[in-house]
C-alpha positions as CSV (number, residue, x, y, z in Angstrom):
1,X,165.0,3.2,-3.3
2,X,164.8,4.0,-7.0
3,X,161.4,4.1,-8.8
4,X,160.6,2.2,-11.9
5,X,161.0,4.7,-14.8
6,X,160.5,2.4,-17.8
7,X,157.3,0.9,-19.2
8,X,156.6,-2.5,-17.8
9,X,155.7,-5.5,-20.0
10,X,154.4,-9.1,-19.7
11,X,157.9,-10.3,-18.9
12,X,158.2,-8.1,-15.8
13,X,157.3,-9.7,-12.4
14,X,153.7,-9.0,-11.3
15,X,154.8,-7.4,-8.1
16,X,156.5,-4.7,-10.1
17,X,153.3,-4.0,-12.0
18,X,151.4,-3.8,-8.7
19,X,154.0,-1.4,-7.2
20,X,154.0,0.8,-10.3
21,X,150.2,1.1,-10.0
22,X,150.5,1.9,-6.3
23,X,153.0,4.7,-7.2
24,X,150.6,6.2,-9.7
25,X,147.7,6.2,-7.2
26,X,149.9,7.6,-4.4
27,X,150.9,10.4,-6.7
28,X,147.2,11.2,-7.4
29,X,146.5,11.2,-3.7
30,X,149.3,13.6,-3.0
31,X,148.4,15.8,-6.0
32,X,144.8,16.4,-4.7
33,X,145.7,16.9,-1.1
34,X,146.3,20.7,-1.3
35,X,142.8,21.2,-2.8
36,X,141.3,18.8,-0.3
37,X,142.7,20.9,2.5
38,X,141.6,24.2,1.1
39,X,138.1,23.0,0.0
40,X,138.2,25.4,-2.9
41,X,137.2,22.7,-5.4
42,X,135.2,19.7,-4.3
43,X,136.6,17.7,-7.1
44,X,140.0,17.5,-5.3
45,X,138.4,15.8,-2.4
46,X,136.5,13.5,-4.7
47,X,139.7,12.5,-6.6
48,X,141.7,12.0,-3.3
49,X,139.0,9.7,-2.0
50,X,139.0,7.8,-5.3
51,X,142.8,7.4,-5.1
52,X,142.3,5.9,-1.6
53,X,139.7,3.5,-2.7
54,X,141.8,2.4,-5.7
55,X,144.9,1.9,-3.4
56,X,142.8,-0.3,-1.0
57,X,141.4,-2.3,-3.9
58,X,144.8,-2.9,-5.4
59,X,146.3,-3.9,-2.1
60,X,143.5,-6.4,-1.5
61,X,143.6,-8.0,-5.0
62,X,147.4,-8.2,-5.1
63,X,147.8,-9.7,-1.6
64,X,149.3,-13.0,-3.1
65,X,152.1,-11.0,-4.7
66,X,153.0,-8.7,-1.8
67,X,153.9,-9.2,1.9
68,X,150.5,-9.8,3.3
69,X,151.1,-8.2,6.6
70,X,152.3,-5.0,5.0
71,X,149.5,-5.0,2.5
72,X,146.8,-5.5,5.2
73,X,148.4,-2.9,7.4
74,X,148.3,-0.3,4.6
75,X,144.7,-1.2,3.7
76,X,143.7,-0.7,7.3
77,X,145.3,2.7,7.4
78,X,143.9,3.7,4.1
79,X,140.5,2.7,5.5
80,X,141.1,5.2,8.3
81,X,141.9,7.9,5.8
82,X,138.9,7.0,3.7
83,X,136.6,7.4,6.8
84,X,138.1,10.9,7.3
85,X,137.5,11.9,3.7
86,X,134.0,10.3,3.4
87,X,131.7,12.5,5.4
88,X,132.8,15.7,3.8
89,X,132.6,14.2,0.3
90,X,129.2,12.7,0.9
91,X,127.9,16.1,2.2
92,X,129.4,17.9,-0.8
93,X,127.5,15.6,-3.1
94,X,124.3,15.8,-1.2
95,X,124.3,19.6,-0.9
96,X,125.1,20.1,-4.6
97,X,122.5,17.5,-5.6
98,X,119.7,19.2,-3.6
99,X,120.8,22.7,-4.5
100,X,120.8,21.8,-8.2
101,X,117.4,20.1,-8.0
102,X,115.9,23.3,-6.4
103,X,117.6,25.7,-8.9
104,X,114.4,26.0,-10.9
105,X,112.0,26.3,-8.0
106,X,110.3,29.6,-7.4
107,X,112.2,32.1,-5.3
108,X,110.2,31.5,-2.1
109,X,110.7,27.7,-2.4
110,X,114.5,28.2,-3.0
111,X,114.6,30.1,0.2
112,X,112.9,27.3,2.0
113,X,115.5,24.9,0.5
114,X,118.3,27.1,1.8
115,X,116.7,26.9,5.3
116,X,116.4,23.1,5.0
117,X,120.1,22.7,3.9
118,X,121.5,25.0,6.7
119,X,121.9,21.9,8.9
120,X,123.9,20.1,6.2
121,X,126.2,23.1,5.8
122,X,126.9,23.1,9.5
123,X,127.5,19.4,9.5
124,X,130.0,19.8,6.6
125,X,131.9,22.5,8.5
126,X,132.3,20.1,11.4
127,X,133.4,17.2,9.2
128,X,135.9,19.4,7.4
129,X,137.5,20.4,10.6
130,X,137.9,16.7,11.5
131,X,139.3,16.1,8.0
132,X,141.9,18.8,8.3
133,X,143.0,17.4,11.7
134,X,143.5,14.0,10.1
135,X,145.6,15.4,7.3
136,X,147.7,17.3,9.8
137,X,148.3,14.2,11.9
138,X,151.5,12.1,12.3
139,X,149.4,9.1,11.4
140,X,148.7,10.5,7.9
141,X,152.4,11.3,7.4
142,X,153.4,7.8,8.4
143,X,150.8,6.4,6.0
144,X,152.3,8.4,3.0
145,X,155.8,7.3,4.0
146,X,154.7,3.6,4.2
147,X,152.9,3.7,0.8
148,X,155.9,5.3,-0.8
149,X,158.2,2.7,0.6
150,X,156.0,-0.2,-0.7
151,X,155.7,1.4,-4.1
152,X,159.5,1.7,-4.3
153,X,160.2,-1.7,-2.8
154,X,162.4,-4.1,-4.8
155,X,161.4,-7.1,-2.5
156,X,160.9,-10.0,-4.9
157,X,157.5,-11.6,-5.3
158,X,156.5,-15.2,-6.1
159,X,157.6,-16.6,-9.4
160,X,154.4,-16.6,-11.5
161,X,153.3,-15.9,-15.0
162,X,152.5,-12.1,-14.9
163,X,149.8,-12.1,-17.5
164,X,148.1,-15.1,-16.1
165,X,148.3,-13.7,-12.6
166,X,146.8,-10.4,-13.4
167,X,144.1,-12.0,-15.5
168,X,143.3,-14.3,-12.6
169,X,142.9,-11.3,-10.3
170,X,140.3,-9.8,-12.6
171,X,138.5,-13.1,-13.1
172,X,138.3,-13.6,-9.3
173,X,136.7,-10.3,-8.8
174,X,134.3,-10.8,-11.6
175,X,133.3,-14.2,-10.2
176,X,132.8,-12.6,-6.8
177,X,130.5,-10.0,-8.2
178,X,128.5,-12.6,-10.3
179,X,127.9,-14.7,-7.2
180,X,126.7,-11.7,-5.3
181,X,124.3,-10.7,-8.0
182,X,123.0,-14.3,-8.3
183,X,122.4,-14.3,-4.6
184,X,120.7,-10.9,-4.7
185,X,118.2,-11.8,-7.5
186,X,116.5,-9.3,-9.8
187,X,114.6,-7.4,-7.1
188,X,117.0,-6.9,-4.2
189,X,116.7,-4.5,-1.3
190,X,118.2,-1.1,-1.7
191,X,121.0,-2.0,0.8
192,X,121.9,-5.0,-1.4
193,X,122.2,-2.8,-4.5
194,X,124.5,-0.6,-2.6
195,X,126.7,-3.6,-1.7
196,X,126.7,-4.7,-5.3
197,X,127.9,-1.2,-6.3
198,X,130.9,-1.6,-3.9
199,X,131.7,-5.1,-5.4
200,X,131.5,-3.4,-8.9
201,X,134.1,-0.9,-7.8
202,X,136.4,-3.6,-6.7
203,X,136.1,-5.3,-10.1
204,X,136.8,-2.0,-11.8
205,X,139.8,-1.0,-9.8
206,X,141.3,-4.5,-10.1
207,X,140.7,-4.4,-13.9
208,X,142.6,-1.1,-14.0
209,X,145.6,-2.8,-12.5
210,X,145.6,-5.3,-15.4
211,X,144.8,-2.7,-18.2
212,X,148.4,-2.1,-19.3
213,X,148.8,-5.8,-20.2
214,X,145.3,-6.9,-21.3
215,X,144.7,-3.9,-23.6
216,X,141.5,-3.4,-25.6
217,X,139.4,-6.3,-24.2
218,X,139.9,-5.1,-20.6
219,X,138.8,-1.6,-21.7
220,X,135.5,-3.0,-22.9
221,X,135.1,-4.7,-19.5
222,X,136.0,-1.4,-17.7
223,X,133.3,0.4,-19.7
224,X,130.6,-2.1,-18.8
225,X,131.7,-2.1,-15.1
226,X,131.7,1.7,-15.0
227,X,128.1,1.8,-16.4
228,X,127.0,-0.7,-13.7
229,X,128.7,1.2,-11.0
230,X,127.3,4.6,-12.2
231,X,123.7,3.4,-12.3
232,X,123.9,1.8,-8.8
233,X,125.7,5.0,-7.6
234,X,122.8,7.1,-8.8
235,X,120.4,4.7,-7.0
236,X,122.3,5.0,-3.8
237,X,122.5,8.8,-4.0
238,X,118.8,9.0,-4.5
239,X,118.2,6.7,-1.4
240,X,120.6,8.8,0.7
241,X,119.1,12.1,-0.4
242,X,115.5,11.0,0.4
243,X,116.6,9.8,3.9
244,X,118.5,13.0,4.6
245,X,115.7,15.3,3.5
246,X,113.3,13.4,5.7
247,X,115.7,13.7,8.6
248,X,116.1,17.4,8.1
249,X,112.4,17.9,8.1
250,X,112.0,15.8,11.3
251,X,114.7,18.0,12.9
252,X,112.3,21.0,12.7
253,X,109.8,19.2,15.0
254,X,106.2,18.5,14.7
255,X,105.2,22.1,13.9
256,X,106.9,22.9,10.6
257,X,106.7,25.8,8.2
258,X,104.4,25.0,5.3
259,X,106.9,26.0,2.6
260,X,109.6,24.0,4.2
261,X,107.4,20.9,4.3
262,X,106.3,21.5,0.7
263,X,109.7,21.8,-0.8
264,X,110.9,18.8,1.3
265,X,108.2,16.7,-0.1
266,X,109.0,17.8,-3.7
267,X,112.6,16.9,-3.2
268,X,111.8,13.5,-1.8
269,X,109.3,12.8,-4.6
270,X,111.9,13.5,-7.2
271,X,114.5,11.4,-5.6
272,X,112.0,8.5,-5.3
273,X,111.4,8.8,-9.0
274,X,115.1,8.4,-9.7
275,X,115.4,5.5,-7.3
276,X,112.6,3.7,-9.0
277,X,114.1,4.4,-12.5
278,X,117.5,3.0,-11.4
279,X,115.9,-0.1,-10.0
280,X,114.1,-0.7,-13.2
281,X,117.3,-0.5,-15.3
282,X,119.9,-2.1,-13.1
283,X,119.4,-5.7,-14.2
284,X,119.8,-4.9,-17.9
285,X,123.1,-3.1,-17.1
286,X,124.3,-6.1,-15.1
287,X,123.3,-8.4,-18.0
288,X,125.6,-6.4,-20.3
289,X,128.4,-6.5,-17.8
290,X,128.0,-10.2,-17.3
291,X,128.0,-11.0,-21.0
292,X,131.1,-8.7,-21.4
293,X,132.9,-10.4,-18.6
294,X,132.3,-13.9,-19.8
295,X,133.4,-13.0,-23.3
296,X,136.7,-11.3,-22.4
297,X,137.9,-13.2,-19.3
């Protein structure tokens, strides 16, 4: 089936806008697959994982305009792929974060950090082997084929006003996030902030779907949403880093080398400072996003 080669406008059906966006994200996924396989540049894995998340968010938001059984099936399979990509990416981020943090430590302390991180490197090797197996599987090839078929499909969607429909998708995600924030309150648990970050991503990815039609005002919303997501992402990274360092120390048993315990404590202390700083600033970032959303949607 032929792909859409012209620029779409407000007069084009919403399902064509959705499928064009799916095609762009599928192309990104495929473009970063070789680098993800080789592991030469961690950014390829990051971008492939982002493409998967954007595809899933688009398929969920656009369910009213696609065949729901097909969209839900694709989302489920993309969830499987995301779970294959996630462990390696998370370990890449954690190892780089802790290594960078320790770069200015004295030489003996850096050596202790290397010892501490040896377990993470081994864990990443195991996760990478599982990832390569997933990318070599028939299941993965079937998923790519199914995504390409949906992106190229000419199956008609429901007769709706395209601009209003896409705007409605963004408003629905914004309202969902606003309700979650209201329920969380200004001092939520760390796990709740992590959930809000995920909701923020869904808003961002849905807004990206509408960006070609909504123009400047949606770009303002995207900027505020990205700031919200980034701050909560830093908060989550700090929480994870603390927990993993503590677990690495615990794995050495009750009798532990002094240098190892010392550098582990330094790393935990720094991550705790970041966690506290992010918690102190997240409500102001949300306030900006809320005001932006209510003014443009």
